[in-house]
N, C-alpha and C positions, 0 to 999 in steps of 0.2 A: 258261902255256903249258908243256907238255912236248915233249921230243925225243926221237927214236930214240937209244939208247945206241950204236949204230954210228956216229953222226956225229961228227966230231972238234971241232966248234964247242962252246963252252962259256959264251958269252954271247949276249944279243940282239943287240949290234952285229956280233959274228962271223957270226950266221946271216944278218942282212941283207946284210952284204958278201958273203957266199958266195952268197946267193940273187939278188942283183942280178947277180953275175958269171956263175952258170950256173943260170938259173931253170928249166931242164929236169930238173934233178937234184933238185928239191924239190916236195913234194906235201904240202898241209894235209889232214888228216883233217877232214870235217865230221859231227860226232855227229847232227844233225838239222837239216835245211835251215829257215832262217827263226827257229830258236832263238837264244837270246842268244849263245850259243858260235859260231854262224855269222856273227852280227852283229859279234861281237868280232874274227872272223878278217878280215872284209871290212875293218874298221876298222884293223887292224893293218897290213893291206897298203896302205891308204889313206894312213895317217901315215908309213909307211916308204918307200912308192914302189915295193915290190916287186910284181911279180905272179907269182904261184905258183898252179900247178895246185891244185884241190881235188878230193877225192874224198868223196862223201856216203856215210854209214853209217846203220844202222838202231840207233842209239844209241851210247852211250858206250863199253860193254864190246867191241863188235867193233872199233871205231875204235882205241881204246887197245891192243887185242891186236895189231892191225897196225903201230902205232907201236912197241912193244916188239919186234915181230919184223923192224922195219926195212924193211917194205914201203911205208910212208908215213913222212914225216920229222917232221912237226909236228902238235900237237892243242892247241886252246885249249878248255877247258872248265871246269866248277866246280871249285874247288880239292878240295872234300871228295870228288869222283869221282876226281881223280888222285892225290891224297895217299898212299893205299896203295902204288901203284906206285912213286911217287917215293921213299917211304920204304924200300922195299925195293930201291931202286937199279935197278929194271928201265927206268926212263926218267931222262932229264936234265930237270931242272926249269931253265925259263928264264922268270923272272919276278922279281918284287919279292922278294927273300930276304933283304935286310939293311934296317936302318931308313932308308936313303936311298930316295928315289923314284926310279924309273926316269923317264929324259925322254921315254919313250913314253905314261907314264901320264897319263891326263887329268886336268885341274885338278878340284880338289874345290870345290864351292860352299859348303862348310862347313868350319870346321875341326875337327879331332879333338876339340877341348875342347867344342865346341857339339853335338857330336853327339846324336841324339834318342834318349832312353832309352825302350826299350819293356819295360814290365813285365807280368808276367802279371795283376796287378790291374786294369789298363786294357786289356783285349783290344780290338782294332779300332781304337785310336788310333794314329797314327804322327806323323812330324814334320810339323808345321804344322796338323794337323787339331785337336789339343787346343787350341791357341791360338784358332783360329777359332772352335770351339765355344764357349769361354768368353767370348769377345767377343759373340758373337751372344746367348747367354745373358744377359750382363750388359746388352746393349742392349734386350733385349726385357723385363727386369724394371723398366727405367727408364721405358718407354713407359706 
């Protein structure tokens, strides 16, 4: 999540408090309706209990441009799309920037130590599929 640099808040908690106090002063940019960023925005508002106006855009670039310009205040999108503007200081980042998890972050079903390794030597395999394929082939060879 990034925020307009014109806003005084610096943490998610401050944004939530300010948005609850004066929701008419806040707008979320939505880069694409129905995209993961839109769903993340809806989830953020559901979890925090804030109701902020949304403004749909035709992509990340125009949405980010309006956040930078202060026309809208917030944007949730993929980090690789927002990182250049954040590194240049054109937007404020509001997310997990430390080793501590945000209380707003969803619980992970897997621990980081059990993360599924994806290698180029095994394209098309992902978490769980490799085990299922192995167990099927093992049971097929015993029949």
